MDTraj code that builds the backbone (N, CA, C; nanometers):
import mdtraj as md
import numpy as np

residues = "MET THR SER LEU ASN PRO LYS THR GLY GLU ALA TRP LYS THR GLY ARG SER LYS ASP ALA ILE GLU ALA TYR PHE ALA SER PRO VAL ALA ALA ASP GLY LYS VAL TYR LEU MET SER ASN ASP GLY LYS VAL SER VAL LEU LYS ALA ASP PRO GLN TRP GLU VAL LEU ALA VAL ASN ASP LEU GLY GLU GLU CYS GLN ALA THR PRO ALA ILE GLY GLY ARG SER ILE TYR ILE ARG THR ALA LYS ALA LEU TYR SER PHE SER VAL LYS ARG".split()
xyz = np.array([
    [-11.5490, -1.1112, 6.5526],
    [-11.4886, -1.0975, 6.4227],
    [-11.3661, -1.0087, 6.4393],
    [-11.2561, -1.0496, 6.3775],
    [-11.1336, -0.9699, 6.3810],
    [-11.0800, -0.9552, 6.2400],
    [-11.0485, -0.8342, 6.1991],
    [-10.9793, -0.8117, 6.0717],
    [-10.8354, -0.7754, 6.1047],
    [-10.7432, -0.8335, 6.0270],
    [-10.6002, -0.8150, 6.0513],
    [-10.5314, -0.7531, 5.9322],
    [-10.4253, -0.6772, 5.9597],
    [-10.3376, -0.6256, 5.8554],
    [-10.2543, -0.7441, 5.8076],
    [-10.2651, -0.7844, 5.6804],
    [-10.1930, -0.9026, 5.6329],
    [-10.0405, -0.8865, 5.6334],
    [-9.9909, -0.7651, 5.6323],
    [-9.8455, -0.7425, 5.6322],
    [-9.7860, -0.7493, 5.7724],
    [-9.8585, -0.6994, 5.8714],
    [-9.8023, -0.6896, 6.0065],
    [-9.8693, -0.7819, 6.1087],
    [-9.9900, -0.8301, 6.0777],
    [-10.0654, -0.9101, 6.1729],
    [-10.1375, -0.8253, 6.2771],
    [-10.1226, -0.6941, 6.2677],
    [-10.1883, -0.6025, 6.3616],
    [-10.3400, -0.6081, 6.3412],
    [-10.4134, -0.6083, 6.4530],
    [-10.5592, -0.6091, 6.4455],
    [-10.6100, -0.4721, 6.4039],
    [-10.6901, -0.4686, 6.2959],
    [-10.7532, -0.3444, 6.2536],
    [-10.8809, -0.3204, 6.3329],
    [-10.9612, -0.4264, 6.3488],
    [-11.0877, -0.4126, 6.4207],
    [-11.1267, -0.5480, 6.4785],
    [-11.1774, -0.5466, 6.6015],
    [-11.2269, -0.6666, 6.6690],
    [-11.3609, -0.6339, 6.7310],
    [-11.4569, -0.7237, 6.7186],
    [-11.5875, -0.6998, 6.7781],
    [-11.6850, -0.8115, 6.7488],
    [-11.8095, -0.7906, 6.7897],
    [-11.9169, -0.8868, 6.7681],
    [-12.0384, -0.8140, 6.7120],
    [-12.1248, -0.8904, 6.6481],
    [-12.2528, -0.8367, 6.6040],
    [-12.3474, -0.8382, 6.7232],
    [-12.3925, -0.7235, 6.7678],
    [-12.4777, -0.7164, 6.8863],
    [-12.6108, -0.7887, 6.8667],
    [-12.6501, -0.8142, 6.7415],
    [-12.7765, -0.8820, 6.7136],
    [-12.7625, -1.0335, 6.7019],
    [-12.6401, -1.0853, 6.7127],
    [-12.6191, -1.2300, 6.6982],
    [-12.5052, -1.2756, 6.7886],
    [-12.5184, -1.2489, 6.9188],
    [-12.4168, -1.2916, 7.0153],
    [-12.4581, -1.4296, 7.0649],
    [-12.4009, -1.5312, 7.0042],
    [-12.4280, -1.6693, 7.0408],
    [-12.3153, -1.7568, 6.9883],
    [-12.3309, -1.8872, 6.9966],
    [-12.2257, -1.9797, 6.9532],
    [-12.2233, -1.9931, 6.8007],
    [-12.1038, -2.0126, 6.7479],
    [-12.0821, -2.0333, 6.6047],
    [-11.9941, -2.1554, 6.5854],
    [-12.0393, -2.2522, 6.5038],
    [-11.9565, -2.3658, 6.4652],
    [-11.9250, -2.3610, 6.3162],
    [-12.0130, -2.3025, 6.2361],
    [-11.9939, -2.2939, 6.0913],
    [-11.8815, -2.1951, 6.0597],
    [-11.8081, -2.2233, 5.9547],
    [-11.7016, -2.1333, 5.9103],
    [-11.7608, -2.0141, 5.8369],
    [-11.6976, -1.8969, 5.8490],
    [-11.7428, -1.7825, 5.7702],
    [-11.7125, -1.8061, 5.6222],
    [-11.7934, -1.7492, 5.5348],
    [-11.7685, -1.7546, 5.3908],
    [-11.7777, -1.6131, 5.3363],
    [-11.7123, -1.5896, 5.2221],
    [-11.7096, -1.4549, 5.1651],
    [-11.7416, -1.4589, 5.0158],
    [-11.8128, -1.3552, 4.9712],
    [-11.8446, -1.3375, 4.8301],
    [-11.8978, -1.1963, 4.8099],
    [-11.8716, -1.1419, 4.6935],
    [-11.9295, -1.0137, 4.6529],
    [-11.9042, -0.9020, 4.7540],
    [-11.7841, -0.9017, 4.8156],
    [-11.7488, -0.7955, 4.9092],
    [-11.8156, -0.8065, 5.0452],
    [-11.8686, -0.9247, 5.0755],
    [-11.9361, -0.9465, 5.2039],
    [-11.8854, -1.0740, 5.2690],
    [-11.8973, -1.0816, 5.4022],
    [-11.8650, -1.2019, 5.4784],
    [-11.9939, -1.2475, 5.5451],
    [-12.0237, -1.3773, 5.5329],
    [-12.1458, -1.4349, 5.5880],
    [-12.1092, -1.5277, 5.7036],
    [-12.1743, -1.5069, 5.8193],
    [-12.1518, -1.5892, 5.9380],
    [-12.2843, -1.6501, 5.9803],
    [-12.2845, -1.7799, 6.0080],
    [-12.4061, -1.8527, 6.0444],
    [-12.3965, -1.8990, 6.1883],
    [-12.4844, -1.8504, 6.2754],
    [-12.4815, -1.8909, 6.4164],
    [-12.5567, -2.0223, 6.4357],
    [-12.5314, -2.0869, 6.5492],
    [-12.6019, -2.2123, 6.5811],
    [-12.7517, -2.1929, 6.5922],
    [-12.7947, -2.0745, 6.6339],
    [-12.9372, -2.0468, 6.6495],
    [-13.0056, -2.0083, 6.5185],
    [-12.9296, -2.0028, 6.4094],
    [-12.9890, -1.9747, 6.2788],
    [-12.9885, -1.8303, 6.2367],
    [-12.9005, -1.7503, 6.2950],
    [-12.8901, -1.6102, 6.2532],
    [-12.7751, -1.5954, 6.1537],
    [-12.8054, -1.5337, 6.0400],
    [-12.7054, -1.5086, 5.9368],
    [-12.6638, -1.3625, 5.9478],
    [-12.5378, -1.3394, 5.9847],
    [-12.4846, -1.2029, 5.9904],
    [-12.4109, -1.1758, 5.8607],
    [-12.4371, -1.0609, 5.8016],
    [-12.3713, -1.0190, 5.6778],
    [-12.2856, -0.8977, 5.7107],
    [-12.1542, -0.9111, 5.6886],
    [-12.0600, -0.8036, 5.7173],
    [-12.0000, -0.7507, 5.5891],
    [-11.9667, -0.6234, 5.5882],
    [-11.8921, -0.5645, 5.4777],
    [-11.7477, -0.6127, 5.4904],
    [-11.6942, -0.6733, 5.3852],
    [-11.5569, -0.7244, 5.3863],
    [-11.4615, -0.6071, 5.3680],
    [-11.4176, -0.5524, 5.4795],
    [-11.3372, -0.4316, 5.4805],
    [-11.2554, -0.4326, 5.6095],
    [-11.1374, -0.3711, 5.6121],
    [-11.0616, -0.3674, 5.7377],
    [-11.1430, -0.3138, 5.8553],
    [-11.2267, -0.2164, 5.8314],
    [-11.3150, -0.1628, 5.9357],
    [-11.4560, -0.2145, 5.9101],
    [-11.4698, -0.3479, 5.9083],
    [-11.5963, -0.4116, 5.8740],
    [-11.7131, -0.3516, 5.9526],
    [-11.8301, -0.3656, 5.8928],
    [-11.9528, -0.3214, 5.9589],
    [-12.0602, -0.4259, 5.9324],
    [-12.1529, -0.4386, 6.0251],
    [-12.2643, -0.5320, 6.0093],
    [-12.3655, -0.4681, 5.9154],
    [-12.3920, -0.5347, 5.8033],
    [-12.4889, -0.4839, 5.7065],
    [-12.6297, -0.5346, 5.7355],
    [-12.6384, -0.6605, 5.7858],
    [-12.7694, -0.7196, 5.8150],
    [-12.7526, -0.8403, 5.9048],
    [-12.8565, -0.8701, 5.9800],
    [-12.8673, -0.9952, 6.0554],
    [-13.0061, -1.0500, 6.0261],
    [-13.0091, -1.1704, 5.9697],
    [-13.1357, -1.2341, 5.9334],
    [-13.1516, -1.3608, 6.0155],
    [-13.2673, -1.3775, 6.0788],
    [-13.2919, -1.4916, 6.1668],
    [-13.3782, -1.5945, 6.0949],
    [-13.3204, -1.7135, 6.0680],
    [-13.3962, -1.8210, 6.0043],
    [-13.4801, -1.8979, 6.1063],
    [-13.4526, -1.8788, 6.2353],
    [-13.5321, -1.9407, 6.3388],
    [-13.5168, -2.0915, 6.3500],
    [-13.4074, -2.1451, 6.2977],
    [-13.3816, -2.2889, 6.3025],
    [-13.2356, -2.3124, 6.3363],
    [-13.2080, -2.4191, 6.4097],
    [-13.0706, -2.4536, 6.4443],
    [-12.9895, -2.4820, 6.3171],
    [-12.8651, -2.4357, 6.3168],
    [-12.7778, -2.4565, 6.2026],
    [-12.6333, -2.4672, 6.2491],
    [-12.5656, -2.5715, 6.2031],
    [-12.4238, -2.5866, 6.2333],
    [-12.3421, -2.6060, 6.1064],
    [-12.4056, -2.5952, 5.9915],
    [-12.3383, -2.6162, 5.8636],
    [-12.2870, -2.4842, 5.8069],
    [-12.1720, -2.4898, 5.7439],
    [-12.1153, -2.3731, 5.6768],
    [-12.1957, -2.3442, 5.5505],
    [-12.2370, -2.2200, 5.5292],
    [-12.3078, -2.1862, 5.4060],
    [-12.2189, -2.2126, 5.2838],
    [-12.2825, -2.2446, 5.1722],
    [-12.2110, -2.2665, 5.0462],
    [-12.2516, -2.1572, 4.9487],
    [-12.1559, -2.1111, 4.8703],
    [-12.1818, -2.0062, 4.7723],
    [-12.1524, -2.0604, 4.6337],
    [-12.2454, -2.0374, 4.5421],
    [-12.2278, -2.0794, 4.4040],
    [-12.2959, -1.9803, 4.3122],
    [-12.2184, -1.9230, 4.2217],
    [-12.2763, -1.8234, 4.1324],
    [-12.3283, -1.7048, 4.2102],
    [-12.4538, -1.6732, 4.1917],
    [-12.5170, -1.5609, 4.2627],
    [-12.6063, -1.6083, 4.3769],
    [-12.5837, -1.7302, 4.4260],
    [-12.6673, -1.7868, 4.5307],
    [-12.5857, -1.8263, 4.6528],
    [-12.6499, -1.8223, 4.7692],
    [-12.5932, -1.8753, 4.8916],
    [-12.6900, -1.9836, 4.9387],
    [-12.6347, -2.0976, 4.9775],
    [-12.7135, -2.2122, 5.0209],
    [-12.6874, -2.2345, 5.1694],
    [-12.7956, -2.2460, 5.2457],
    [-12.7844, -2.2632, 5.3902],
    [-12.8676, -2.3838, 5.4307],
    [-12.8006, -2.4804, 5.4957],
    [-12.8699, -2.5998, 5.5449],
    [-12.8914, -2.5846, 5.6947],
    [-13.0158, -2.5897, 5.7357],
    [-13.0496, -2.5854, 5.8777],
    [-13.0880, -2.7272, 5.9223],
    [-13.1310, -2.7412, 6.0455],
    [-13.1728, -2.8719, 6.0957],
    [-13.2991, -2.9219, 6.0257],
    [-13.3763, -2.8294, 5.9653],
    [-13.5049, -2.8681, 5.9055],
    [-13.5154, -2.8470, 5.7549],
    [-13.4280, -2.7666, 5.6964],
    [-13.4476, -2.7311, 5.5554],
    [-13.3164, -2.6913, 5.4884],
    [-13.3217, -2.6840, 5.3562],
    [-13.2120, -2.6300, 5.2761],
    [-13.2665, -2.5058, 5.2062],
    [-13.2020, -2.3919, 5.2305],
    [-13.2448, -2.2648, 5.1728],
    [-13.1489, -2.2218, 5.0632],
    [-13.2020, -2.1551, 4.9632],
    [-13.1226, -2.0944, 4.8574],
    [-13.1677, -1.9490, 4.8432],
    [-13.0737, -1.8573, 4.8588],
    [-13.1024, -1.7151, 4.8430],
    [-13.0189, -1.6647, 4.7266],
    [-13.0820, -1.5932, 4.6340],
    [-13.0139, -1.5469, 4.5138],
    [-13.0221, -1.3971, 4.4980],
    [-12.9247, -1.3422, 4.4282],
    [-12.9200, -1.2005, 4.3965],
    [-12.9526, -1.1841, 4.2485],
    [-13.0479, -1.0992, 4.2174],
    [-13.0782, -1.0687, 4.0778],
    [-13.0021, -0.9458, 4.0360],
    [-12.9428, -0.9518, 3.9199],
    [-12.8688, -0.8338, 3.8679],
    [-12.9137, -0.8022, 3.7295],
])
top = md.Topology()
chain = top.add_chain()
for i, resn in enumerate(residues, 1):
    res = top.add_residue(resn, chain, resSeq=i)
    for name in ("N", "CA", "C"):
        top.add_atom(name, md.element.get_by_symbol(name[0]), res)
traj = md.Trajectory(xyz[None], top)
C-alpha cells in the first residue's frame, strides 16, 4: 500500500500488512475513513484512510476471493468462491 501527496506525487508511506502478505487481484475500496483490501486467500485488511495509514484489522474468511468488495449504505459485500457475505455497521 502506498499513500501519495496529491500535490507533489511524493510518497508519504509505503508498506504491507504483515498479516496478509499474499497476492491481490481485487481493487481496494474506501468508505467511512477506511480502505478495504481483499486478498486472493480471503483476508480482508482494513486500513485507516490517512497519509500515514495504519492497519486497523485483518479478518480471514478462509475462502478464495478475487472479486472487489462492494459498498452500499452501511454494508460491505464480499463474494468469495463459495459464498456472498454482507457485513453491516449499526449506528
